[in-house]
C-alpha positions as CSV (number, residue, x, y, z in Angstrom):
1,M,90.3,128.3,98.8
2,N,91.2,128.7,95.2
3,K,88.8,129.5,92.4
4,N,88.5,125.9,91.1
5,I,87.5,124.6,94.5
6,E,85.1,127.4,95.0
7,E,83.5,126.6,91.6
8,L,83.3,122.9,92.6
9,V,81.6,123.7,95.9
10,K,79.1,125.9,94.0
11,I,78.4,123.1,91.5
12,I,77.8,120.6,94.3
13,K,75.5,123.0,96.2
14,N,73.4,123.6,93.1
15,S,73.1,120.0,92.2
16,D,70.5,117.5,93.4
17,N,71.6,114.4,91.4
18,I,75.4,113.8,91.3
19,V,77.1,110.7,90.0
20,F,80.8,110.1,90.6
21,F,82.9,108.0,88.2
22,G,86.3,107.0,89.5
23,G,89.5,105.2,88.5
24,A,92.7,104.1,90.1
25,G,93.6,107.6,91.3
26,V,90.9,107.3,93.9
27,S,92.7,104.5,95.7
28,T,96.4,105.3,95.1
29,E,96.2,107.8,98.0
30,S,95.3,104.8,100.2
31,G,98.6,103.2,99.2
32,I,97.2,100.9,96.6
33,P,99.4,100.8,93.5
34,D,97.8,101.5,90.1
35,F,98.4,99.6,86.9
36,R,99.7,101.9,84.2
37,S,102.0,104.4,85.9
38,A,105.8,104.1,85.8
39,D,105.8,102.2,89.1
40,G,102.5,100.4,88.3
41,L,101.9,96.7,88.2
42,Y,102.1,96.6,84.4
43,N,105.6,97.9,84.5
44,Q,107.0,95.4,87.0
45,K,108.8,92.2,85.9
46,Y,107.3,88.8,86.4
47,D,107.7,85.4,84.7
48,Y,104.6,86.3,82.7
49,P,103.3,89.8,81.7
50,P,100.7,91.0,84.3
51,E,98.2,91.5,81.4
52,M,98.5,87.8,80.6
53,I,98.3,86.7,84.2
54,L,95.1,88.7,84.7
55,S,93.3,87.0,81.8
56,H,90.5,84.4,81.8
57,S,92.5,81.9,79.8
58,F,95.5,82.2,82.1
59,F,93.3,81.7,85.2
60,M,91.9,78.5,83.7
61,K,95.2,77.1,82.4
62,K,97.7,78.2,85.0
63,T,95.6,78.7,88.1
64,E,98.5,78.3,90.5
65,E,100.6,80.9,88.8
66,F,97.5,83.2,88.7
67,Y,97.0,83.0,92.4
68,K,100.7,83.6,93.2
69,F,100.5,86.9,91.5
70,Y,96.9,87.7,92.7
71,K,97.7,87.0,96.4
72,D,101.0,89.0,96.1
73,K,99.7,92.0,94.3
74,M,95.9,92.3,94.5
75,N,95.4,91.9,98.3
76,C,93.8,95.2,99.3
77,L,92.5,94.0,102.7
78,K,95.1,96.0,104.7
79,Y,94.2,99.3,103.1
80,N,91.7,101.8,104.4
81,P,89.5,104.5,102.7
82,N,91.1,107.9,102.2
83,I,89.5,111.4,102.4
84,T,88.0,111.0,98.9
85,H,86.2,107.8,99.8
86,L,85.0,109.3,103.0
87,K,83.8,112.6,101.5
88,L,81.9,110.8,98.8
89,A,80.1,108.7,101.4
90,E,79.2,112.0,103.2
91,L,77.8,113.5,99.9
92,E,75.7,110.3,99.5
93,K,74.5,110.5,103.1
94,C,73.3,114.1,102.7
95,G,71.4,113.2,99.5
96,K,73.6,115.0,96.9
97,L,75.4,112.0,95.5
98,K,73.1,109.3,94.0
99,G,75.8,106.8,93.2
100,I,79.4,105.9,92.6
101,I,80.7,104.1,89.5
102,T,84.1,102.7,90.0
103,Q,86.7,100.8,87.9
104,N,88.5,99.8,91.2
105,I,88.2,96.3,92.7
106,D,89.4,97.1,96.2
107,G,86.0,97.6,97.9
108,L,87.1,100.8,99.7
109,H,84.0,102.8,98.7
110,N,81.9,100.2,100.6
111,K,84.3,100.2,103.5
112,A,83.9,104.0,103.7
113,G,80.2,103.7,104.1
114,S,78.9,104.3,100.5
115,K,75.8,102.4,99.7
116,K,75.2,102.8,96.0
117,V,78.5,101.5,94.5
118,L,78.6,100.1,91.0
119,E,81.8,98.1,90.5
120,L,82.4,97.8,86.8
121,H,85.3,95.4,87.1
122,G,83.9,93.5,90.1
123,S,85.5,93.2,93.6
124,I,88.2,91.2,95.4
125,M,85.7,91.0,98.2
126,D,83.4,88.6,96.3
127,N,84.6,85.2,95.3
128,Y,82.7,82.1,94.1
129,C,83.2,78.5,93.3
130,I,83.2,78.0,89.5
131,K,81.6,74.6,90.0
132,C,78.8,75.1,92.5
133,H,78.8,79.0,92.8
134,K,79.2,79.0,96.6
135,Y,80.3,82.4,97.9
136,Y,83.6,83.0,99.7
137,D,84.9,86.2,101.2
138,A,88.3,87.7,100.5
139,T,89.9,86.7,103.8
140,Y,89.3,83.0,103.0
141,V,90.8,83.4,99.5
142,F,93.9,85.3,100.5
143,N,94.6,83.1,103.5
144,C,94.6,79.9,101.5
145,K,98.2,78.6,101.1
146,D,97.5,77.1,97.6
147,I,94.7,77.4,95.1
148,P,91.5,78.3,97.0
149,R,89.0,75.5,96.7
150,C,85.4,75.1,97.7
151,T,84.1,72.4,100.0
152,C,82.8,70.7,96.8
153,G,86.3,70.6,95.4
154,G,85.8,73.3,92.8
155,I,88.2,76.1,92.2
156,I,87.3,79.5,93.7
157,K,87.5,82.5,91.4
158,P,87.6,86.1,92.4
159,N,84.5,88.0,91.1
160,V,86.7,90.4,89.2
161,V,86.6,91.0,85.4
162,L,89.6,89.5,83.9
163,Y,90.9,90.2,80.4
164,N,88.7,88.5,77.7
165,E,85.7,88.6,80.1
166,P,82.8,91.0,79.5
167,L,81.7,93.6,82.0
168,P,78.7,92.6,84.0
169,E,75.7,93.6,81.9
170,N,73.4,94.5,84.8
171,I,76.1,96.8,86.3
172,W,76.8,98.4,83.0
173,N,73.1,99.1,82.3
174,E,72.6,100.5,85.8
175,A,75.6,102.8,85.4
176,I,74.2,104.2,82.1
177,K,70.9,104.8,83.8
178,L,72.6,106.6,86.7
179,I,74.6,108.8,84.4
180,K,71.6,109.7,82.2
181,E,69.6,110.8,85.2
182,A,72.4,112.9,86.8
183,D,72.6,116.7,86.6
184,T,76.3,116.6,87.6
185,M,79.0,114.1,86.8
186,I,82.3,114.2,88.6
187,I,85.0,112.1,87.1
188,G,88.1,111.5,89.4
189,G,91.4,109.7,89.2
190,T,91.1,108.3,85.7
191,S,92.7,109.3,82.4
192,L,89.7,107.9,80.6
193,T,91.8,105.7,78.4
194,V,90.3,102.3,79.5
195,F,87.5,101.1,77.4
196,P,84.6,100.3,77.4
197,A,84.4,102.1,80.7
198,A,85.4,105.5,79.2
199,Y,82.4,105.3,76.9
200,L,80.2,106.0,79.8
201,I,80.9,109.7,79.6
202,D,79.0,109.8,76.4
203,Y,75.8,109.0,78.2
204,F,76.0,112.2,80.3
205,H,73.7,115.0,79.2
206,G,73.4,117.0,82.4
207,N,74.5,120.5,83.4
208,N,78.0,120.0,84.9
209,L,80.8,117.7,83.8
210,V,83.7,117.9,86.2
211,I,87.1,116.1,85.8
212,I,89.6,116.0,88.7
213,N,92.8,114.3,87.6
214,N,96.5,114.8,87.9
215,D,97.0,114.8,84.2
216,K,95.0,116.2,81.3
217,T,92.5,113.9,79.5
218,N,91.1,113.9,76.0
219,Y,87.7,114.9,77.4
220,D,88.8,118.1,79.1
221,N,87.3,120.4,76.4
222,R,83.9,119.0,77.1
223,C,83.9,119.9,80.8
224,S,82.4,122.7,82.9
225,L,85.3,122.4,85.2
226,V,88.8,120.7,85.1
227,I,91.0,120.5,88.2
228,N,94.5,119.1,87.6
229,D,95.3,118.0,91.1
230,K,95.3,115.0,93.4
231,L,91.8,114.0,94.6
232,G,92.9,114.1,98.2
233,N,93.9,117.8,97.8
234,V,90.6,118.6,96.4
235,F,88.2,116.6,98.6
236,S,90.0,117.7,101.8
237,K,89.0,121.2,101.0
238,L,85.3,120.5,100.4
């Protein structure tokens, strides 16, 4: 076990209130593509730029085109939690981890057994009719051949935050509260360049700030511990 892992183990052992803040790197090891890497969704070619497709206005004006992309690229139902998801669920079960704040919309933290999961950008697992607000699960939406519609005739929208939509205020406030109360914050699989989510780090005033990420971030100099490695390599050794 290298010194960084030993230090992380020590921090976890001496902490009673840990919060984990994760990005796309948490799920890429399950096989889910990220957005901004060289092979990510934003660097692939479509009739429209993915950033445009995943916007509120595009969903409302070109719903059929939105769902062609969404069903092709955003269906995470076939993927399973990896070692990071599972270890985080274990840390919560033993009382160390008080909550997970995630930018991912794949629902894998819940699938791994975590109970306190704050999904800043929503989840593909939750869908609702924009007319009557009836709930639909992801299987229904992804199995629809055309635009998913409610029994009332309304269009079903995934409960994910699209461009030009605000983050859910209740989730945001709960995330701030969780971070303010934490004695340790572990940040994993994110370059901390997506805002406003990256601002959450400013609310942490605990003892240990840990970043685990393949690449360096602009926040490394504020950390107690920085590990530049894949999350799976780190969590498999815990």
